[in-house]
DOLUM-388667 format. One record per residue: x, y, z of N, C-alpha, C, O, CB in turn; residue in one letter. Coordinates in steps of 0.1 Angstrom, whole numbers, plus 2048, in hexadecimal, padded with zeros to 3 digits. Glycine has a CB too. Layout:
// residues N
XYZXYZXYZXYZXYZA ...
***
This chain:
// residues 161
301DD591B305DE19132F7DE590D2F0DDD906310DDD907M 2F3DF19102E7DF790A2ECDFF8FD2F6E068FC2E1E02915V 2E4DFD8F32E7E068E72DCE108E62D1E0E8EA2E8DFD8D9L 2E1E1B8DF2D7E268DF2CDE258D72C3E2C8D92DDE318DAK 2CDE1C8CD2C3E1B8C32BEE0D8C32C5E038C12C8E208B5D 2B1E0C8C52ABDFE8C62ACDF48BA2ADDE88BA29DDFF8C8E 2ACDFE8AD2AEDF68A12BDDEF89F2BFDE68972AADFF894K 2C6DF58A72D3DF08A62D5DE48B02DFDDC8AE2DCDFB8A9V 2CDDE28BA2D0DD88C52CEDCA8C02D6DC18C32C6DDB8D2R 2C4DC88B72C1DB98B42CBDB58A82CADBC89D2B0DB68AFK 2D3DAC8AA2DADA589E2D9D978A02D9D928AB2E9DAA89CM 2D8D8F8942D7D838942E4D7D88C2E7D808812CAD7F88FE 2EBD738942F6D6E88E2F2D648822EAD5B8842FFD67898Y 2F8D668772F3D5F86A2FDD538662F9D478672F2D6985DL 309D56863312D4C85F31FD50860322D5C862310D47852H 328D4785F337D4885D33BD4284F338D3784B340D41869T 342D4A847345D48839355D4383935ED4983E342D5682FM 355D36832362D31830364D2F82035BD2981A365D23837V 36ED3381A370D3080D377D2180B380D1D812379D3C806R 372D1C801378D0E7FF37ED0D7EF37BD147E636CD03802I 385D027EF38BD017E1386CF57DA388CF37CE39BD017E1H 37ECEC7E1378CE17DB36BCDD7E036ACD87EB381CD77DAD 361CDE7D9352CDC7E0352CCE7E534ECCC7F1345CDE7D5I 355CC47DC351CB77E035CCB47EC357CAE7F6351CAC7D3D 367CB67EC370CB37F836ACBA803369CB480E37FCB87F5E 366CC8803362CCE80F354CC9814352CC9820361CDD80CS 34ACC480B33FCBF810342CB081533BCAC81F334CBF805L 34CCA981134EC9C819352C9F82534DC9782E358C95814D 359CA8828360CAC836355CB283E352CAB84836CCB8835F 34DCBC83B344CC3842337CBA845332CB9850340CD0839Y 332CB483A326CAD83B328C9E83F321C9984831ECAE82EC 331C96837333C8883A33BC85847338C7C84E339C8282FK 345C8E84A34CC8B855349C92861349C8C86C359C8C853K 345C9F860341CA886B332CA686E32DCA9879345CB8866L 32BCA286431DCA0867314CAC865309CAC86B31CC9C875G 319CB785D311CC285B307CBF85030ACB6848319CCE859L 2FCCC784E2F3CC58432F3CCF83A2F4CDA83E2E7CC3847L 2F2CCC82B2F1CD88222E1CDE8222D8CD781F2F6CD2813E 2E1CEA8252D4CF08252D0CF681B2C4CF58172D3CF982EI 2DACFE8132D6D048072E3D067FF2EED058042CDD11809S 2E1D097F22EBD0C7E92E8D177DE2DDD177D92EFD007E3R 2F1D1F7DB2EFD2B7D32FAD2A7C9305D287CD2F1D387DAI 2F7D2A7BC300D2A7B02FFD387AB2F4D3B7A52FED1F7A6E 309D3F7AB308D4E7A6312D4E79A31ED4E79C30CD5A7B1N 30BD4D78D313D4C78131BD5A780327D5A77D30AD48773E 314D66781319D7277E325D7678832FD7D78530FD7C77EK 323D7279532ED7479E339D6979E344D6B7A332AD757ACG 336D5D79933ED52796342D4C7A334ED4A7A634BD5778ER 338D497AC338D427B932ED3A7BB324D3B7B5339D4A7C3F 330D307C5325D277CA326D2A7D9331D2C7DE329D167C7T 31BD2B7E0318D2B7EE312D1F7F2308D1C7ED311D367F1L 317D187FC310D0C80330FD10811318D14817319CFD802I 302D0F8162FFD128242FED0382B2F7CFA8272F1D1C825F 305D03837304CF583F2FFCF884D303D03852311CED83FL 2F8CEF8532F4CF18602F6CE28682F6CD78622E5CF785FA 2F6CE58752F8CD687C2EBCD087C2E1CD687A2FDCD788DA 2ECCC187D2DFCBA87E2D9CBF88B2DECC28952E1CAB87EK 2CBCC08882C3CC58932C1CD28922B7CD68982C9CC489FG 2C7CDB88B2C5CE98882BFCEA87B2B9CF48772D2CF1888D 2BFCDF8732BBCE38652ADCE98622ABCEF8582BBCD685DE 2A3CE686B297CEC86A297CFB86C291D0486528ECE5873N 29ECFE87729ED0E8792A8D138712A7D1F86F2A1D12887S 2B3D0C86B2BBD138622B4D168542B6D2084E2C8D0A860A 2AAD0D8502A3D1184329BD1E846297D2583C29AD0583FQ 298D2185328FD2D856298D38858293D4285C286D2C862A 2A6D378572B1D4185A2B0D448692B0D5086D2B1D4E852S 2AFD398712AED3C87F2BCD348872BDD3589329ED35885K 2C4D2F8802CFD2A8862DDD2E8802DCD308742CDD1C886T 2E8D2F8862F5D3387F2F9D268762F7D1A879301D3788BP 2FFD2B86C303D20861310D2385E316D2D8622FAD20854M 317D1B856324D1C84F321D1E841319D1683C32ED10851I 326D2783B324D2B82C331D2782633BD2E828321D3B82AE 332D1C81E33DD1981533CD20809333D1E80233ED0D813L 346D28806347D317FB352D2B7F135ED2A7F434BD41800T 34CD267E4355D227DA356D2C7CE34CD2D7C7352D157D6Y 362D327CD363D3C7C2369D337B7373D2D7B836DD497C6N 361D347AA363D2C79F371D3179A376D3C79D356D2F794W 378D27792385D2B78D382D35781377D3677C38CD1E788P 38ED3D77E38CD4777438AD4176638AD34765396D50773D 389D4875B387D4374F394D3B749393D3573F383D4E746Q 39FD3C7503AAD3374C3AAD267553B3D1E7533B8D3B74DD 3A0D2475F3A0D187653A8D197733AAD1077B3A5D0D75BG 3ADD257753B6D277823ADD2A78E3A4D3378D3C1D33780K 3AED247973A8D277A53B1D2B7AE3BDD287AF3A1D1A7ABA 3ABD357B63B4D3B7C13B6D327CB3ACD2C7D03AFD487C6E 3C3D307D03C8D287DC3C6D317E93CCD3B7E93D7D237DBK 3BFD2D7F23BED367FE3C9D328093CAD2680D3B0D35804Y 3CFD3C80D3DAD3A8183D2D3A8253C6D3D8243E6D45818S 3D8D378303D3D3783D3CDD448403D4D4E83D3DDD33848A 3C1D458443BBD518463B3D5783B3AAD5F83D3C4D5B84BG 3B7D548303B0D5B8233A3D5282139AD5781B3BAD5B815R 3A4D46826397D3D82238CD4182C380D3E82939BD2C824N 38FD47837385D4D840380D5983A387D6383838AD4F84DF 372D5983836DD64833367D6F83D36ED7A83E365D6082BG 35CD6D843355D7784B34CD71855347D6685434FD80843H 349D7A85F33DD75868331D80863333D8B860340D76879L 325D79862319D8185E30ED8286930CD79871312D7B852A 308D8D86A2FED928722F3D9986B2F6DA2863302D9A87CY 2E7D9486E2DBD9C8692D7DA78722D5DA487E2D0D94866R 2D4DB486C2CFDBF8752C3DC38712BFDC18662D9DCA877V 2BBDCB87A2ADDCF8772AFDDC86E2A6DDF8672A5DD1886D 2B9DE486F2BADF08672C9DF38632D0DF886B2B4DFD86FD 2CEDEF8572DBDEF8532E1DFD8562ECDFE85B2DCDEB845I 2D9E088522DEE158532E0E198622EBE1F8662D4E1F84CY 2D7E1686A2D8E198782E3E1287E2EAE188862CCE1687FA 2E6E0587A2F1DFD8812FEE0387C307E038832F0DED87DA 2FFE0786F30BE0B86B30EE1A871319E1D87430CE0B85BC 305E22872306E2E87830AE2D886313E3488A2FBE36877Q 303E2488E307E2289C316E1D89C31DE208A62FCE198A3D 31AE14893328E10894332E1C89233CE1D89932AE0588BL 32FE24888337E2E883339E3988E343E4088F331E33877M 32EE3A89632DE448A1336E3E8AC33BE468B431EE478A7D 339E318AD341E2B8B634FE2A8B1357E238B833BE1F8BAK 353E308A635FE2F8A0362E2489736EE23894368E2F8A9G 35AE1C89335DE1188A35BE1487C350E1A878357E0688DV 364E11874366E1386635CE0B86035CDFF863374E0F861T 353E1085634BE0784F352E06841352E0F83833DE0C84EI 358DF983F362DF783435ADF582635FDF981C36ADEA836N 34EDEF827346DEE81C337DF482032FDED826346DDF818R 335E0281C329E0882131CE0181B31DDFA811328E1981EP 311E02821305DFB81C2FEE048102F2E088122FADF7828P 305E05805300E0D7FB2F3E087F42EBE0F7ED30BE0E7F2R 2F2DFA7F62E7DF37F02DBDF27FA2D1DEC7F82ECDE67EDD 2DCDF88052D2DF78102D1DE98172C7DE681E2C5DFB80BG 2DBDE08132D9DD28172E6DCC81F2E5DC48282D6DCA80CY 2F2DD081A2FEDCA81F309DD582230BDDE81B304DBF815M 310DD282E31CDD9831326DD0836323DC583B319DE383AA 332DD483633EDCD83E345DD7846346DE3843348DC7835F 349DD1852352DD985B35DDCF85F35BDC385B34BDDF869I 368DD2866372DC986A373DCA879370DD587F37FDCA863K 378DBF87F37ADBE88C389DC4890391DC5887378DB0890S 38CDC789B39BDCD89D3A4DC28993B0DC689739EDD18ADP 3A2DB78983ABDAC8933AADAA8843B0DA087F3AAD9F89BD 3A2DB287C3A1DB086F395DA686B395DA385F3AEDAD86AG 38DDA0872383D9786F377D9F868371DA886D37ED8F87BI 375D9B85C369DA185535BD9E85C358D9385F36AD9C846S 353DA885D346DA586233CDAA85833DDB6854343DAC870I 333DA2852329DA684931BDAA851316DA1859326D9A83FE 316DB584F30ADB8854300DB8848302DBD83D30CDC685AL 2F4DB384B2EADB083F2DCDB58462D7DB18512EADA0839L 2D5DBD83D2C9DC18412BEDB78422BADB08382C5DCB838Q 2B7DB684E2ABDAD84E2A1DB084429FDBC8412A4DAF85BK 29BDA683D292DA8833297DAF8262A2DAE823288DAF839G 28FDB6820294DBD81329DDC781629DDCD821288DC380AD 2A5DCA80C2ADDD480D2A6DE380F29BDE580A2B6DD4802A 2ACDEB8162A7DF881A2A9E0180C2B1DFE8052AFDFE826L 2A1E0C80A2A3E138002B1E1A8002B5E1F80B299E1C7FFA 2B9E1B7F52C6E237F72C4E307FC2BAE377F82CEE237EAP 2CEE368052CDE438092DCE4880E2E5E408112C1E45814Q 2DDE5580E2E9E5B8122EAE5C8202E0E5C8272EBE6980DE 2F6E5B825303E5D81C309E4F817313E4E81230FE65825P 2FFE4481B304E36818306E3480830FE2D8042FAE2B81EW 2FCE3A8002FDE367F3309E3A7EB30EE347E12F1E3A7ECS 30FE457F031BE4B7E8328E497F0333E4E7EC319E5B7E5S 327E407FB334E3E80233DE337FB338E287F7330E3A811M 349E377FB352E2D7F5356E21800353E2280C360E367F1E 35DE167FA362E0C80336FE11808376E1A802363DFD7FBN 373E0C81437EE1081C386E0381E381DFA82437AE1882AI 392E0281939ADF781D393DEA81538BDEB80C39BDF682EG 396DDF81C391DD4818386DCE822386DD182E39BDCB815S 37EDC581B374DC0824372DB1820369DAA827366DC9823W 
***
């Protein structure tokens, strides 16, 4: 398939996100039993979540350079009352992620093809779309965020993502 814009052509598969309810239990499964390696961890106090990136043995060097697909384990911290969300089947799966050379060009190309941009790239860095089966797909700008620009900066979210 040939795309009309060279900036849209190149995408790099980044990760698959899975929500988890217990970090220790999940790391025991993914690392000790399945044999994956923890590559990095991000604690986000403001967003109240922890992201843990895992890669297969042998991929760890290229994973650190963001050159191999990884699993992103997402732990959403309990609320102030100590209640944690229980994920039903399907809700624990988060999204697929791809890096693109130009987030605006990629989104415009998708819109031109009839794809709904559920979360527009208002920040010049991140957008979400959905597959026909409702799978969320995150598009991330390669490198630094692009300067905000219209029509993207004022577009509202559509549906869920």
